[in-house]
N, C-alpha and C positions, 0 to 999 in steps of 0.2 A: 825694226816694220814687221809684223806677222803678214804675210799674201792668205795666209788658210784661213776659211773662213770657221767659227766661231759656230760649236754645234748649238740650235736652237733649242729653247725648251719646245716641250709639248706645248701645243694651245689646246684647248679646252673645246669639246667638240660644240662649233656650233648649232643654234637653237629658232626653230623657226616657232614662233609664238610660244606654245608652251609643248611642243613636241622637240625631239632631240632628232639633229639631223641624221642622216645612214653613218655607221662606222667604213671610215676607209679599210678598204680590202687589203689582202695579205701581199707582201711584196710578191713582184716576181708577176703581174700583169702586161701583159701581152698590150701590143699599140693598136689591137683590135677590139680593146675594151673602151680604150680613153677615147677612137674615131666613135663607138657606136653607142655612147652611153648619152652624151648629148641630144643627140635626133633621137634616141628610142626615148626618152624621156620626154620630148616636146609632141613627139605621135602618141606616148600612150597617155600624156595628160591630155589633149583636143579630144580622145576618144573617150578617156574616164570621166572628164568634167559634166556631161550631159547622164553618164547614167549616175552619178553621185546628186545630180540634182533632182534627178528622177529620185531615186532612193529618199533622200532628205523629205522630198514632196511626200511620197506615202509613210512613211514614219510620223510626218505629223498630219497627215489625213487618216492614218491609223489609230493614233493617240486621239485626237478629236470625236473619232467616231467609237473609240472604245469610253470615254468618260462623259461624251452625252449619248449614246444611242445602248451599247452591249454592255455597259456597268448597272443603270437603271432595267435595259432589260431583262439580269439578268437576276437584281434585286425581285423584280415586278416575279419572276418565273417563279424564283426561290418563294415566293411571300404564296402565291399560287398553288405551288408543287406543298408546300406545310398547313398550309388554312383549308386546303378543297381537296388539294385528290388524293391527299394522304388519309383526313377522316370519310371520303368519300369511296377511296377502297379500304380502308378497312373496313364503314359498315357493307359495304357490299360485299367484302369478303366473309365476314361474317354471318348475312343472312344467307352467302350460299354453303358456308358449312352447316347453316342450320337447317336449310332444306337438307342438304346431302345428307347428314346424320337422323332427319328425319324419314327421310325417302328408302337411303341404301343402308342405313345401320341400324335404328332404332328395332325397324321392324323383324330383321333378320337376327336380332340380339333377343329381342324376346321371345321368335320364335326356337332359335336354340335352347332359351332358357325355361321357356315355360312349357314345351313343348314336345320336344325332342330329346332331351337331359331325360326328362321325368320319363317317357315312352322309353327309351333305352336302358336305363338304370334300373326300372320295377321292370319292364316287361321281357330284356333280352338277360341283361349284365347279374341282374338278383338271381332268376329261376338257374344260369350255365353256372354259376359261386354254388347256389342250394344242390345241384346234380355232382358237381366235380365234388364236392367236400361230402357229400352223403353216399353218393351211390361210387363215381369213377375213382376215386381215391380208392377205398379196401377194396374194389375188384381188383386194380392194378395192383396193391401190395400182395394179393392172394396169389393172383399168375405169375409174380415174379418170387414167389416162394416158391411155386411149383417148377418153374421152370429152371431156379438154381439149383432144388433141389434133385429133380429127377430128368434132367438131361444134360446141366453145364456139369453139375458134380460127377457123374461116369466118364464123361469125355474129358474134362482134367484129369482126371486119374488114369485112362488110359493110356494119354498122351506123354503123361512123365514117366510111368512104371514103362509101357511098351514100346511107343513108337521114339522115344526119345534116344536108347540105348542105340536102335537099331538104324536111326536115321542117321547119327556120327557115325558109327563104321561105314554105312554105304558111300555118305559124301567123304569119307578116308579114300577109299577107293576112285571114289571119280576124279578125286582132283589127281591121285597118281596117275591115274590114266590118261584124262584131261592133258596133263603136264607132257607126259611122256609122246603123245600124239600131238599136241598143237603149239606146242612153245619149247622145247628144248631142241628138236631139229632146225627150228627155225632160227632159234637164237645161235648155235654152231655155224648154220648155214652164216649168218648176218656177221659172225666174229671171224670165221675160218676162209671166206671168201667173197663177199662181199667188199668189206673195208681193205683188204690188201688190194685187192684188183683197184678200186676206187683211189686208194694214197697213191700206188706205186706205178700206176697206169695212165690217168687224170691229174692229178694234184701238184704231185710233184714237178712232171713235165711244165703246169702251167705257171707253178713258182719259179722254176728255171727261166724260161719264158717272160714273164715280167720283169725280174730282175734285171738278167742281161741283154735284152732286146728293149722291151718298148719300154724302161726307164731311162736310159740311155739315147732314144729317137725323142723321148717324150721330154728332155730336158735341151735337145737341142734345137727341137721347136719353137718351147715356150722362149728361147734365148734369140731365135731368130725374129719371135713375133713382140719381143721387148725389143729389140732394135729397129723393128719396124716400125711400132708405134710411138720410140723417142723422135724417131725422122719426123715423124707425122703432127705428132708435137710440136717439135721445130718451126717445121715449116708454118704450121697456123700461126704459134703463137708471130713469129718473125711475120707473116705475109697479109693475116689475117686482124691479128687479136689488135697488136702493136699499132699499127694505123687509125682502127677503131681505137684505143684507149687514147690516140693522139689527138684525135678528132674532136671527142668526148670531152678530155682535158682542157686544149686549147681553144674550141670554136666552140661547141655547146654549152659549157658549163659555165664560162665566162658569159654567155648571150643569154642563159637563161636564168643569171642570178642578176645580169643586168633585168633583163624583163622584170622580174619580182622586183629586184628594188624599184625599177621604174613604177612598177603598178602602185605600189607603197606608197611613196612618194607622191604620186599623182594621187591617188587616191585622198591623201591629207589635204595634200595641197586644193581638190575638189571640195571637198569641206570647208575648207577656208570660201573659198570662192561662193558656194552656196550657200555660208553662212551669211556673205557682204549683202549678196543676193536676195538672200531673204529677206535681211534687215533693211533694206531697200525697199522691196513691197511693201514691209509692215511700214515703216514711215510713209511712203506714197497714200496706201489704205488708208495710216491715221489721219492726213491732212488732207486728203481727198475724200473722206468718208467719213469717220468717226469724229476729225474735231468739229467739223459743221452739223455733225446730229448731237455732239455735245453739246454746243454753242446754243444750237436749236431746242433742246431738250432741257439746259436752266433758262433760258432767257426767253420763251416763248410758251412751251407748252406747261413748265412749274408753274409761272406766273397766272396762266390761261387755269389751271387748275385749282390754287389757292381761291381765286376770285371763283373761280364757280362754287368751289368747296364753301365759303366766306357767304354767297351773296343769294346761292340758290338751295343748294345743297342743306346747310344749316337751317334756315329758314323753314326751308322744306320739311325737313325732319322735326323740328318746333312744333310746325302747325299740326303734321299728323302727330304726334305725341300731344298735344293738347284735343284734336278731335280724337283721341282714342279715349282719353280721361273722360273728357266731356259724354261722349257716346257709352261708357263704361259706367257713369253713375246716370245715366237716363236709363239704360236698362236693367240696374238696378234696385233705381226707384219704382221703375212700370213694375221687375216682379215683386215688390215688397206691395206693391199699390192690389194687384192680382192677388197676391196669399190673402190680402185681410179682406178682402171681398171675397174672396173664396169662405172664410171662415165665419163672415158675417151673413153670408147665405145659408151655410150650413144650419148655423144657431139660428137662425129666423126659422129652420124646415125642423129642425128636431130640438132645438130646445139647448142652452148651453152647459158645459156640468158646473152644480154648485160649488160656490167659491167657500172655502174651509173657513171655520170662524176662530176669529184672531183668539189663541191665549195665551194672556199673559205667563211670563216666565214664574215660575217659583222660586221666593227667596228661602234660601239655606240658611237655618235655624242653630245656633251654635248650641252645645248641651252644657249642662254643667257637671261639675264630679260630684260622682255618686248616685246619679238621678240618670234616668232615660229619660226624662223629658225635656223640651226645648224652652229656650228662653230668650224672646226676642229684643238683640239689642245687645246681648251678651258674647261676648269674647268666647271660644271656643277653647277650652284646656286639653292639653295633654291626654290621649287615649289613654294612659297609664295605669295600672293598678297602684294601690298603695302598698301592698305587696310585694310588686318586683321593684317598686323606688325605694322600699323603707329596706 
């Protein structure tokens, strides 16, 4: 006989309606999670149900407003914009553009094209171009030739023949004197005095002090700082971080998870309750208002409307149609009588037109072959010559 419990097969997750129940949490939940789960869900459900009902009511009202008001209003505004505002705006824009061009563009364009441009072109530019081409250009060429041949050529010859060799010699002497006075003494001073004094009097002692004094001292201070930092890190981790992590992991995380899951479940359950309440209100409204209104419309309003239509509206319509026809016939007869009386009066005053004499229609006679005369009663022959027939 086996006293050990056989392992149970995994149960499928329960479902509430068409929604899946919340999955189990990972193993290791504390007793705090089990203790606070049901009370938290009850409290959250009590708080969430009114919110969910208000939310569903707002959603229904919003959909009704959108269907009954916002969509027709949007279509009306779209039609008004397309059919009224757009043509009106285009007309106003075209009129404004036309007026703007007529006031600020076309006068200035005409002034520029027909006054400023001709005056400047034929009053200033053409004379200036003629003076430049006819007078100034030959005069400038002559002055340039005189300056080049009488002034520039002698100066260039003197510079190349006399001044260039003399300048090279003077430049060489001045460069040697300048180096001897201002370069070589300072180079010797820097190389043989300043560099040795700085190198062996300052740099070498500073390097020795840095290597054998400051470096070991810095390493020791760094080691002490690392030890103090490690101690501070260990104390902070042990005394502050570990308790905070334990409180977060064992208390806050389960509590927050339970609150979130409770809000989710409560929101779903509140949806069921809200839909049930909505169905009940709909049933009451239909049975208290809709059904009596429907019965009153079908049993009272419809027969009364049919009776009014058959007994009042149709006879009145037929009588109105018959009266209209009789009135039209009477008016037509009266108009014809008035026109006839006017014609008779006009004939009596000025006399009527002479009636045309009746003319009998002429009888077409057929022609015989080979003759242009016609014979009454003869059948017409084909008008084709014997030459063409033969």
